[in-house]
Phi, psi and omega in degrees: 000133183275131180284162179297330184294338180246355185296313183292316175302321178295319178299315180297320178299317178297317180294321177299316180299322184264006192296324181299330179267318193271317185248352178091178189292340182270002190282323189299314178302319180294321180292321175297317177299318179298319180295318178300317179294323180295315182288345173275002178090011181266139177273125187226166172224147175257125183243121176260120179259136172235117186263128176246116183273127183247133173111003176285151175302144183298133175086359184272350188304328183285347188243023182232161172241153182247144170227120186239133171234150178236123175258132179270117178250016178295135181050043188298328184298337181251017178245156176287334179190173176289166181238134175279116184248354175206137171221133178172177181260355181275137177274002174235127182205166181233149174230149173255124183233161180278154174242109183235112177286143179237339171187172176257130181177191180269141178300148182282177188297335183283003170250048187301334182278351185260170177291133182273000181295145181303144180198180172291130176259134185255147179306132184281140173250141178239127178230128178264115181265110178259131182235128171240131179239131183230135178266188188289339183249013173098355173298142186223146175233143184215155177188176181205156177217127177273122183251133176258125182237122169253115184283069180295325182240160180291340177227129184225139171249130184235124174262126186244118174263118183247111175284138180236154174231158183285135176286156185288337182232161176281160178254152177292158184285346183295141177291155177281124185243357179200152173236117187240130173285118186264324181202148170220149182206138178247131178228153176243127181224142175291129187220144179297147184226300186220140175273136172248130182238147175217164174227176181306130177089000184235159168226147188224138174216168187245141172238121176249136177258157174303135178074011165292158186246135157250169183228118176240162182278143167270138184237150184216152177211148177260144178232160169274174182301341177266011178073020171273134183297136173245004173209166171278165171295137177224161182268129176270338181156179176258145188231145176303129174235111192261151178285136180284328179205172180269145179194163175244150177268172166287179187250156165254157185206160171053048175092358178281141177228134181214155167281134163274123176260146177238163181263105185266133173270119178251146173240131176258134174230143172232128183240137179257118175267093192288131003255018199263317189199174177231159171233143172250137180230129175244122187231123170291141183243306184204166179220161179200166176064182179198163173204168179270148163266181172290166183295151177236160178257152179228122180278355186256323183299136181086353179259208179279149180291152172215149184076205177285149182208165173224149181241136180236105184293159178308134181098354177299132178304140183246152000277161170263165175222152176242126174289127181274140176108169010279344184087186182230158185277075176204160181285134176268319180200145171259146176210167184242145171232153180222153179192164178273138166239183188296332183259001178149190182266135178234150176237132184231132172276134183233146179252138165264131180268155181278055180222151176202148189211153171298328180060226179266007181289158180289337176211160186282164173293146185225149172248122182262140178232130176240131176268118176272325181211129182279129177248012179193180180283344180205151171260132180248132172246140184209163189245354178051038176082006181275001185051046172067026165280327177238129181247125179243162188230152173201157172265351184245129184293000000 
């Protein structure tokens, strides 16, 4: 029987031997790097990416060339900018990443395909896969996909579907020979986060813990070398945006409903793919503090329950609390932010997703409800299918 202490080196040796068949021509350097990190005592995983480009005209695949770059957005909040970790024409490539456990618990909603039973949770890695496709006469298609990787196993295969759209202008025939970071800028903007609902006789407030997660969209746009847009802004995916510290909001009461807004730190980056084009990337990083939005209306509070619910009979000790999350994989609201960059003022639409998570925090985000006056035999809290991203109230079941 092979001990654990030699199992991984043997696995790497087998993979190195088979790499020309199994992982392709780029595999051996990554595997050697993985072995060096392993013998230094570092826990690592080898990730094989296979990119499938979606949206090209039918039959054109034989007459195009691909250029793929990968930007690393892992632990982005503590970096000055993203890092380019892969450049090349191959749609199959490998990366060596770290495996860092951060707590024991149940996987969050964004692992819907996985087993929800409690296990060791590993630090999430984020990689932005940028794809440019060019035909023989300079027509170009481009797109990107933000990939979330949890290194549960030492070897992972990831299939990435990247939708592309045609750029407004043609590209020059010269090959791309460098990727240069041209500008970065950090801005803080008030952004919607969580809805608070109340009904007659109740008050409601929110508690956020340090390292709880909200989810906002990452946005990207292509420019020509003179900074004129050659695509619209598009979403690459939703990204973890973590709370900087723990805090509670004030309350809404007696039928008032409002958005809690938080102050999100966004980072803008512009990269020049020399000599052909540029990309702009806007990424939410972290949030802190809070403020109120204007009042909102709710057609569900005070009516019949829908979705999952809980009942609290008269006399229940107050306040009660509802753990928020995991939420669902859909956009909750779009909003716009604007700021100056070196070539002018830009406005970007950003999405808040109907998801929320404990993340790396010691406890999950909670919504507290206090009954000041009972208007029924029980208070009902329900989610209307939001999987507890939004909590609504009623006195009638």
